[in-house]
N, C-alpha and C positions, 0 to 999 in steps of 0.2 A: 224645352228639353233639347231640341236640336242645337240651340245656342250653346248649351253646356258641352254638348258633344263636340261642336266645332272648336270651342275654347280649349277643351281638353286635348284635342288633336294638335292645336297650335302649340300648346305648352310641351306636349310630348316631342313635337318636331324640334322645338327650341332646345330642349334638353339633349336630344340626340345630336343636334348640331354642335352644341358647345361641349359636350362630354369628351370628344376626342382631344380637345385642346387641353383639358386638365388630366387626361388619362396618362400622359407621358410623365414619368417621374424617375428620379434617381434616388437610390437608397444604398446604405452601406454602414460600415462600422469604422470607428477611429480608435486606434490603440497606440500605445507607446512601444519602445523597443523591447520591453520586457513582456509584452502581451497584455498589459493592464489597460482597461478601458479609459479613454480620455473623455471626461464629461464636460459639457458646456463649451465644446469647441465650435467655432464659427465655420459654417460651410457656405461659401459664396460662389455663385454662378456669375462668371465674368465673360465679357467679349474679349476677342483677341488683343485689342488695343489696351485692355486693362483699365480703361478710364471710367468704367461704370459697373456697378453691381446690379445685375438684372433681378436676382431673387436670392434670398439667403434663408438659412435656418441654423439651429444649434443642435448638438447631440444631447441625448438624454443621459441619465446617470449610468446607463449601460454602454455609452459610447455610440449608440445607434442614431441614425438620422434618416429622414425622408424629405426629399426636396421635389416639389411639383413645379413643372416648367410653365411659363406663360404661353399663351396661344401664339401660333405662327412663328415659333422660335427656329432659327436656322442652326442646325446642329453643328455644322462645320465651322461656325464662328465662335464657339464657346469652349471654355475650359473651367474646371472645377477647382476650387481652392479651399484648403483646410488650414485654419489658423487657431492657435491657442497660446496664451501667455506661457512662456517657459519652454516652448517647443519650436522647432524649425517649421516654417510654412512649407506646405507641400501642395503641388498642383498636378492635375490629371487632365489630359485632353479628352473632350467629349466626342465620341465617334458615333455611337449607336444609342437609340432610345427604344424602350426603357433601358436603364443601365443599373448595374450593381457595382459600386466602386468603394473599395476599402482603402483606408489610409493608415500608414504606420509612421508616426511622427517621431523624429529623433529629438533628443533634448537639445535645447538651444545653448550654444556655447557663450552666449552673451548674458547668461544669468549672473547677476551680481550679488544676489542676496546670500549666496553661500560663501562669500569672501569673509573670513572670520576676523581679520585684523587689518587695521589701517594704521601704519606708522613705520618709521624708518628702522626701528630696532626690534620689531616684533615679527614672529613667524607668520607666514601666510599659508592657509590651507583652503583649497577650492574644491568644490564638488560640482560635477557636470554629469547628471544622470548616474550611471554606475561607475564613474571614474572619479577617483580622489587624487588630487595633485599636491605633492609636497615641493615647495621651492627649496632646492638644495642649499642655496646660499644662506637661507634662514637657519639651517641646522648644522652647517659645517663649521669646522675649525681649520685654522691655517696648518695644523699638524695632521689633518686628514690627507693621506697620500692617495688612496684609491676610494672609489665610490662606496665600496663595502664598509669603510670606516664610518661613513655618514649614515648609511641605511641602518646600522646597528642602533642609532640613537633616535630614529624617527618615532614619534608617538604612535602607538598602535601596532608597531612592527617589532618582531623579535627575531633574533638570529641564533640558531643552535650552534653547538661546538663544531659540528661537521659542516657548517655553512648553510643549512636549511633555513630558508626565510619563511616566516609565518606572519600573516596579517590577522589581527584580532584572534589569534590562536589557531588559524586555519593555514596549513602549508600552501604556498603558492605553487601553481602548476609550471611556471617558467618565468624567465626574465627576458623581455624583448628589447631589442636595440633599435630605436626609432621605428617600432612597429614590426620589425623583422625578427624571425626566430633563427638566430644565428647559431645557438648552442644547445637547442633542445633543453633537457633538464640539467645539463652540466653547467649551470649558470655561475658557479663559483669562479669559472674562468673569467667572466666579465667583472664580477664584484671584486676580485683580487687583482685585476689588471687595469681596468679603465681609470684614468686619472680623475680625481675629484673635480678639478677646476673646469672640465669641459662638459659636465653634466648639468643641464638646466633644471629639469624636474624629474622626480621619481613619481610615476603614476601607478596607483593601485586600481586595477580594473576588476570589479566584481561581476559575477554572472558572465564570465568571459567565454565567448564562443568564437574560436579562431577561424572556423570554416565559414566563409561568407555565404555559401549556399544555404546554410542552416541558420544564419542569423535571423532573428525575429520569427523563427519557425520552431526550432528545437532549443529549449531552454538549457542552460548550463549553470552549474553551481561552482565552477572553478573560479579561482582568484589568480590573476596574473599581474606581473609588474612590467611596466614599460619605462625605459629611460629615454628622455629627450635631451638634445644637445644644443649647446651654444654654437655660434658661427665657427668656433675653433675646429669643429668636425670637418670643415672643408679642406683641411690640410692634414698630412700625416702626423700622427702623434706617437710619443714614446717617452717613457720614464725609465732611464737606464741607471743601474746600480752595480758597482763593483766594490768588494770589500775584502779585507784581510785582517787577521788578528791572532790572538793567543788563546789557547795553546794549539797552534798549527791550523787555524780555521780559515775558511774562505767563503765568500758569498758572491753570487752573480745573478743579475736579473736584467735581461735585455728584452724589450718588447717593442713591437711596431704595430700601430693601429691606424686604420683608415675607416671612417664612419660616414661615408657619403650615402646618398639615397640609392644610387645605382650599384654601389660596391661597398661591402663591409668586410673588414678583415681584422682579426686579432691573432698575431703571431708572437710567440715568445720563446726564449731559452732561459731556463733557470737551473742553477746548480748551487749546492751548499753542503757543508758538513756541520752545520750549526743547529740541527734538530728541526729544520723546516721540512715538514712532510709534504712532498710534492704530489703525492697521490690524493691529497685533499681537494685539489683542483678538479679531479676526475670523478668525484662522487656524483652518481645519478640520484638527484633529490626526489625523483618521482618514479622510482623503480616499480612500486606496486601498481601504479597506473599503467605502466608499459606492459606488465605481466597480465593485467586484467584485459587490456586491449588485444593482445596477441593470443591470450588463452594459455600461454606457455609458462604456467606457474609451478611446474614440477621439474625444474632443472636439477640435475644431480649436484649436490654440494660436495666440497672436498671431503673425502672419507678418511684421510690419514692426517695425523698431526704429530708434532714432536712432544707435545705435552698439553697440560690444561692451564697454562699460565694466563692470568688476567692482566689486562692493561690497567695501570694505576689510574685513579681518578684525578689526573693532572693534565694540563695542556701537553700535547705531544712534544712541544719544544722543550719541555722540562726534562723529559726522560729519554728522548730518542737519540741514539748514536747512529748517525747515517753518513752516507757519502753518495749523494743523489744528483741526477741530472735529467732534464726533460726538454724535449723539443715539441712544441704544440703549435699547430696551424689550423686556423678556422677562416674559411673564405665563403662569401655569399655574393652572388651576382644576380641583379634584377634586370630582366630584359623588358622591352617595351610591350611585348605581347602578353605580359603577365607571367611568363616563365621565370622560374627561380632555380638556380643551381647552387648547391652548397657542398663543401668538402670540409670534414672535420677529421683531423688525424693527429696522433701523438705517438711519441716513442720515449719510454722512460727506463732508466737503469738505476738501480739503487743497491747499496750494501749497508745493511743494518746489523747492529750488534746489540745484545741484550744479556745482562747479568742479573739474576734474581735468585732468591731462595724462598721457600714457603714451608709452612707447617699446616697440615690439614687434619681437622677432627671431624669424623662422621659419627653423629650421635645415634646409637641404636638402643632398643629397649633393654638389652642385657649386657651391652658392651659399648665402648667407644673406640672406633678404629682410628689410628693415628699413623701418619707417615710424613717424612720430611723429604725435601727435594732441593738440590742446588743445581742450577743449570746455567751454562754459558752458551748462548745461541748466536748464530750468524745466518741472516736471511739475505738472499741475492735475487730479488725479483727483476724480471725484464718484461715490460709490457709494450705491445704494439697494437695499435687500433686505427682503423680507417673507416669512415662512413661517407658514402656518396648519395646525396639526396637530390631528387628532381621534384619540383613542386609547381603547380599552377593553382591559384586560388582566386576565382572570380565569382561573381554573383550567379553565374549560370552553372558552373561546374568546378569541381575540386579534384585534382590528381596529385598523388604523392607516392613516390617510390624511393625507398631507402635501402641501400645495400651496405651491409656492415661486415667487416672482416676483423678477426681478433686472433692474436697469437701471443699467449702469455706463458712465460717459463720462469721457474725458480729452482735454485739448488740451495738447500738449507742444511746447516750443520748444528749439532748440539753435543756438548760434553756434559754428561748428566751424572750426578751423584745422588743416589736414592737409597735411603736406609742402609748406608754402608757399602753399596755396590757402585762401581764406576762403569759407565756405559758410554759408547760413542754412537750417535745417530746421524744418518744422512737421509734427507727427504728430497726427492726430485718430483716436480710437477711440470706437466706440459699441457696446457689447455689451449686448443685451437678450434676455430670454427667460423661459420659465416651464417648470416641470415639475410633474407630479403622480405621487405614488407611493402605491399602495394595496396593503395586505397583509392577508389573512384567514387565520387559523390556527384550526382547530376540531377538538375531540375528539369522536368519534362514540361510539355505545354500545358498540362492540366494543373501545374504548380505542385504536383507531387514530386517526390524525391526518390531516386534509385541509388543504392549504394552497393558496390562490389568490393570485396576485401579478400586478400590472400597473403598468407605468411608462411615462409618455409625456413627452417634452420637445421644446421648440423653442428654437433659439438663432440669433440674427442678429448678425454681427460685421463690419460695414463698417469698413475702415481706409483712411486716405488720408495719404500723406506727400509733401511737396513739398521739393525741394532746389534751391537756386539761389544765385547766377546762373551759368549757363553751365558747370555741372559736367561734366567730361570730355566736352567738345563733340566731340572726335575720335571717340569711341565712339558717342555718342547723337545727334549732329546733323551728321555729316559735316564736323566741324571748324568749323562756323559758330556764332558766339556766339548764345546764346538766353537766355530769361528764367528758366524754371523747368523742372525735371523732376518729373513727377507720377506717383506709383505708387498705384493703387487696387486693393484686394483685398476680397472678401467671400466668406464660406463659410456661407450659411444652412443649418441642419441640423435635420431632423426625425428623431426616434428613438422607437421604441416597443419594449417587451419585456413579454411576458406568459407565465406558465406556471402549471401546476397540479401539485401533488405529493401523494403519498400515503405516509405513514409508518406502519410497523408496529413498534411497540415490543415488545421481548421481554426475557426475563430475561438472555440471553447475547448476543443479536444484535438490533439495531434496523436495520430495512431502510427505505430511502427511495427512492422512484421519482418522477422528475420529467420532465415533457415541456413544451416551450414553443416560442415563436416570437418572433423579433426582426427588426426592419427599420430600416435607416438610409438616409435620402435626403438627399443634399447636392448643392450646385452651387457650384463654385469659379469665380468671375468675377474676372479681373485684367486690368489694362491699364497699361502703362508708356508715357506720352505726354510729348511735348515741347511746352511752351508757348513759342511764339516771341515775339520782342520786339514784334511787331505784334499780339499777342493771338491769333494763329492757333494751332491745336493739331494735332498729327499724331503717330502712333505713333513711338516711338523707333527701332524697326526692325521687320522683318516678323514675327519670332517674339517679340513683346512683348505678345501678347494671349492670354488663356485664357478659355474657356467650357466647363468640364468638368462633365459630369453624372455622378453616382455613386449607385449603389444597391447595398446589401448586405443580403441576406436570410439568416437562419439558422433552421434547424429543428433542435432539439436534444432529446436524451433522456439522462437520467442515472440511474444506479443508484448508491446510496451505502450504505455499511454502517458501523455504529458498534458496536464490540465492547468493552464494559467487563467484564473478567473479573478480579476481585480487584485486584491491583496493576497489571494490564496494561490499557491502553486503546488502541484503534486505530480509526482512521477511514479508510475507503477510498472514493474517489470515482472513478467510471468514466463520464465524460461522452462522448457521441458527438455530433458537430455536423456537419450537412450545410450548407455555406455556398455561396451563389451570389452572384457579383459581376458587375455590369454597369457599365461606364464608357465614356464617349465624349466626343470633342471634334471636331466637324466641321471646325474650322479646321485640324486636323492629320491629317485622315482617320483618326482614332483611334476604334476601336470594338472593344471586347474583352469577352469573357465568361469567367468562371472558376468552375467548380463543383468543390468538393472535399469529401471526407468526412474529418473530423479526429477523432482520439482523444487526449484530454488527461487522462491519469490523474493522481491526486494521492493520496499516502499520508502519514498522520501517525500516529506511534506515541509513546506516553508510558508509561513504566514507573516505578512508584513504588519507589525503592530504599530508602526509609525513610519515616517519618511525615511529614517535611517536605522530602524530597529526591526528585528525579525526573530521569530521562533522557528526552530527546526525539529523535526522528528524523523528518525530513521528506524527501520526494522528490516532484518534479512534472515533468511533461513537457508543454510547451505549444507548440502550433502557432499561429503568428501571421501576420497579413498586414498590410502597410502600409496607410495610409489615403490619402485624397484629396490630402493635402499632399505626398505622395511620388511622384505620377505625372503631375503637370502638365507639358506639353511646352513651353509658352511661358515665356520668362524672366520672373522676378520679382526686383526689386531689394530684397532683404530688409533690408539696411542700406546706408549710402552707399558701401560698397566691396565688397559681396558680391552677385553676380549669380548666380541659382540657377535651374536647369532640370533636367529628367530625360529620359533617353533609354534607358530600360530597362523591362522588364515590372514588374508589381507586386511589391513586396518580399514574399518568403516566408521565414519564419523558423521555426527549430526550437530551442527553448530547454529545456535540462536544468538543473534546480536541485536540489541536495541539501544538507541541513543536519543537523548533529548538535550536541546541547547537553546540558549538565548543570547543574542548578540545586540549590543547597544552602542550607538555612536552618536556623538554630538559634535559635528565639525566646527560649529561656531566657537566652542570652548576647547577644542582639541582633547576631547574626553572619549575613551574607549573602554568598553566593559564586555566581558562574555563569561558565560558559565556553561559547562557541558558535563553530562553524566552518561556513562555507557555501562551496559551489563552484557556479559557474554557467558554462555554455558555450552560446553562441549561434551558429548557422549561418545565413547569409543567401545569397540568390541574386544579390546585386548589391553594388556598392561605389561610394563617392563619388570622383570624379576631379576634381582641382582644378588650376587654373592660377593661380599666385600671382605678383604683381609688387609693386613698392614702392607702387603707387597703387591696385591693384585686384585682386579675386579673382573668378574664374569657377568655378562648380562644376556638374558634371553627374553624374547617377547612371548608371553603366554596368553592363551585364549580366555581371559576373564574380563567381564565388563568393567569399564573405568569411566570416570567423569571428572571434569575440572570446571571451575567457575571463577569469574572475576568481576569486580565492580570497581569503577574508577570515576572520580568526580574532580573536575578542574575548574577553577575560577581565576580570571586574571583581569587586571585593569591597568590603564595607562592614561596619564593626565599631564598636560603641559601647563605649568603655572607661569602666567605672564608676569606677575609681580616678582616672582623669584627667578624668572628665566631658567626654569628647571623642568626637566621631564622626569616624572615619577612613575615607576612601574612596580606592581605587586602581583604575586601569584601564589595560590594555594592549591595543593594537589593531594588527593587521598586515594590509595589503591588497596584493594583487598582481594586476595586470591586464595582459593582452596583447591588442594590436589591430593592424590593418593599415590604412594610408592610401595613396592613390594621388595623388601630388602632382608636378606638373611632369614627368610622364612616368616617374616612378620609383615603384616599389612599396616602401613603407617600413614594416617591422614595428616596433612599439614595445613596450617593456616598462617599465611604470610600477609603482613600489612606494611605499607610504606607511606609515610607522610612527608610532604615537602612544603616549605615556606620560603618565599623569595621576595626581597625588596631591593629596589635599585633607584638611584637618582643620578641624573646627568645635568650639570649646571654650568652656566657661564657667569662667573662672578663678575667679570668685567671683560673688556675687549682683549685684555692681555692674560687673564687668568681664568681657567676653567678646571673643573674637577668632576670625578665620578666615584660612586660607591655602590657596591652590590654585596648583599649578604644572602646566603642560601643555607638553610638548615634542613637536614633529612634524618628521619628516624625509621629504621627498618627492624622489624621483629618477626620471628618465626616460632611457631608453637606446634608441638605434636604431643597429644596426650599420652600416646603409647611410648614415646621416646624419653624426652627430657623436659624440663621446665623451659619457659620462654627464653630464647636467645635474642638479645637486642643490641643494635649498633646505632650510635648517634654520631652524626657528622655535621660540621659547621665550616663553611667556606666564606671568607671575607676577601673582597677584591676592591682595591682603591687605586686611583690615579690622579695626579696633579699635572696640569699642563700650564706652563708659564712662558710668555713671549715678551721679554723685556724690550725688544725692539723688532723692527721688521726683518732684521738679519739674524736674530738669535732666538732659538727655541730650546726649552728644557722640558723634559718629561720624566716623571718618577712614578713607578707603579709598584704595587706590593700585593702579595697573596698570602693569606694566613689559613692554614688547614688544621682542623681539630677533629680527631676521631677517638671515640671511646666505646669500648665494649663493656656491657654491664658486668660489674665486678672486677674490672681491670683498670689500670692507670691509663690516662688519655695520651694520645699521640699528638704532638704539636709541631708544626713546621711553618716557617716564614720564608718566602721568596721575595726578592726585590730586584728590580731592573731600573736602569737609568739610561737616558739618551740625551745627547746635546747635539744640536744642529746649527751650523753657521753658514749663512748664504753669502757668497762672493758675487755681488750683483754684476760687476763688470764682466766677469767670466760666465755668468749664468749657470753656476754650479753650486752645489751644497756639499759641505763636509760634515759628516756625522760620526759621532763616537757613541757606540752602544756598549753597555756593560750589562750582560744578562746574568741573572743569578749571582750578583756581585757579593752576596754573603757566603757564597761557595758551599751550598748545601749539596752533599754528595750521596746521601742515602735517604730513601723514603720508605716508610713502612705503612701498610694499609691492611684493613680488615674487610672481608667479604662474607656475605651470608646468603645461602641459597638452600631453602628447605631445611634439612638437618645437617648440612655441610657448612662448617665454619673454617675459613682459611685466613691465616696471617701471612702476608707476603712482605718481602723486603727487596727493594730495587736499588741498583746502582745508577746514579745520575751523572751527567757529564760535568757538573760543577760550573765554575765561573768561566764565562766566555767574554773576552774583550775584542771588539771588532771596530775597525775604522772603515767607513764607507765614503765613496765618492758618488754623488748623485747628480745627474744632468738630464735635460730634456732634449728631444729631437726638435 
């Protein structure tokens, strides 16, 4: 017995002696840049010389590992290494034991299995993690002058008429220049200016998180584009063009670009009277995202206009009479300490003319209201904008401050013939203001993240419109002739929004908590007055003056959760908002307060069904309130025939929105496919009531419940055929909306549907010959059981182009557009436009001579049909006609 006791004691002592040697262990988790677990990664413990592996293990299917150290291991001589095929190797120095060490592996840029094509004449597409790279030379043509010409034909990418770029039907958040955000979301400046020949690759970055502190911690669903450059970026660049032609036309485009790593600049001057709309370069392609970030989504829109003319469904170069000029400067400087300074500024002046006529039919249950209108308009906008941005973006902290100043003015004139009356209108607008946006994101020692945000803005928008002589004297001046009717409106606005947030990143769950305060202060002043023939002035009637004060305060708190688990990713936002509203107008004994607590949840789910495929699901519920422009009690003459006022409480809305989508991509074969469906339902506590006659419309908002709903489904696909050397694209879209209007005492429900089909092909028939073709068909119908039978409009647009390069010095281009529009029961409208261009290169001089003939068939009139609810409009537009232009092109 004693022997057993002694033996047991020896074994116990041995175990206690050896146990500390194996008690020291290292454990952790290995994930990729998207937060997905990396299974079967090798975890190696090495000495500092790296010539021996002391012990190793592999991660399990959850990416978790446990590594036990050998006895008598010297901790100061070790480092830990994580390796996995397809990922970059990562190391960590071992300081203390036991230890918990996590690895986040970046995708290896040496992956070769994603190279889709090997060959001298075939396009190449590479994928590296979330980045898809198009080699520009594989898709460009010698006739592509700027990079935007190439982007339009890249498989999987589409470009809208206003320049908005979408990848697999998702709008991109921005276009970066060698990784730098030079232009924010005004990226048309880059796509319309940067020469094609200097761009090496167009990179599409999915799940783009531009803030380095948040990378690998806070997931993003944004898609961005990055342009990389050849060695030509090391010197100044510029493509200069001057042109003159008939009848009395001119064209100038001078630009200077420098695209170095430390300094980037895009400067240009453009001027023309050939229909080139220079304001297209200034479009903010992500305005909704900016409003959501600042919370300033209730800016007052322009309240006055000269009329209700629609722009024709033509390219603006077809119908725009202009005389425009713009100076645009964009500079970015990178300093060694990570500081980045940026200046974006432009000044634009334009003079536009417009001649049109229209006939409008409003179908009512007991009658059809008709009116005619002939208008000659002149618009004179002047736009001044400057933005100064300071940015520091490091792995430890992010600072961004943007100061923006705007001053926009316009004086517009209109000679109007309506139902036999001749009127003169003058509309003056002056919108000026500033904003400052500050954002700080910092990582603390606990790896948590603190964010502070502040935004302040002020906007002043005085508007004045005069109409004369003696317009509708029966309504406005007791039937007595008078000189002019004057409508003044101004809505000065102050807005501020500040919050602080705290983010707790985790392996499975990232938590974010935010609390903040916002305030909006506005005053709506308006007066409709009559200027008598003897220069005296008086109000048009008693209820024609407004002096409405408005204050909206919000105190909000939000909890958000981001869950990236393997192929599954979800983000849930749970915001609570306490909103207090005060508005008053002593002239109408109006003084009201409203305090409400709102809950606006939002859920986004993404599930990776394959390496390149995923399903998305979104749902949001939003409580909204109307703004100051929906509660004024006195009448405002918004245009010459619409008198608007309100006689209801503040609009309260509840909006449900749900969406489902599937995105498929096969880089190996350059095939892209996506399908999306969305449903939206909105309930409101009021409805607009209208009284419509052949000469005039009066509208008042009444306190009756109202609802609208819409459903939309879109599918698109893009495929590059290597055998045919052709990019094929197809799209189908269906929209269905239901609404209710209250007109002339009748409650009218409306059901509107729109169906669109599109197919296009871009092909290189040979090195010298290429062509493109696009066909788009749209059918729009509106039906109201209480009014009339279904009204339907069918439209078909065909666009074709042929590019021929018989030699390196000579290029031909011929393009055509065919428009067909038909209203049910009426004859169809047909129009054909054709353009031609010939370019000859003088190699010794390094210049090009180009002859352009736009609309050489000389189409000078365009008619169009428009349908909205129970309103059908037939419009006729005067076009500039044929323009012949000779251009001289040269490079810096």
